[in-house]
N, C-alpha and C positions, 0 to 999 in steps of 0.2 A: 396422585401424580397424574397430570394430563398425558395422553398418549396421542400418537399420530398414525394414521393408516399408511402403509408403504405399498407401493405398486410399481409395476413396469410400465414405462412410457418408451416404446421402441426398444432400443438397447440400453437405455438408462433406467435406473431405479429412482424413484421419486417419493416424496412423503407429503401428505396433505396436512398442513399445519392448522391447528385450531385458531379460531378468530383471535384470541387473546395473544397469540404469537406472531401475528402478521407483521411483515416489514413494511416500512414506508418508502422503500427503494425497490427497483427492479433488478438489482444485482447484489449478491451477498459473498462475503469470503467464507471459504470452508476449509477447515483443517482438522487433524486428529490430535486429541490430547488424551494419551493413554488409550483406554478402550472406548472414548467418547468421540463422536463426530460433532464438531462445533460450527454453528452457522452464526454469522454476525454481520451487521452492515459494513460494507466495504468502504473504507475511507480512502481518499486519494493518496496515491503514492508520489514520491519524488518525480518519477518518470511521468506520471500523469500531468504534473505541474510544469515539467520542462519541455514536453513534447511540442506544444504550441509555439515555443520560442524559435526564432531563426537560428541557424547553425552559427557556431563561432567562426569569425574570419581567420583565414590562414595566417595572417600577419600578427596575431596575438600569441606570443610565445614567451616563455620565461626569460629568454635574452633580450626581449624588447622592454623590460622593466629594469631600469637601473638600480644598482645596489646603492643603499643609503649608507652614509658614514656611521660609524660606531660611535655612540655618545658615551663619554666617561661619566660615571655617577659616583657620588660619595657613598662610603660604606655605611651600613646601618648602625 
């Protein structure tokens, strides 16, 4: 099993990953799974996708949308 060296970088702990485990991105997601620490490429979140959009106008409210009539359907 490959291993990585762990070292201190200021107040942070870091690990030097072997070449075979390099990431193609400059940011990774990190989380714990039991006694493991998992690193994986960070995928865009919904907030990342919505942040560039302009804010919703104040006049868009549920009351601005009219109720549609109920359509009667035949039974199955």
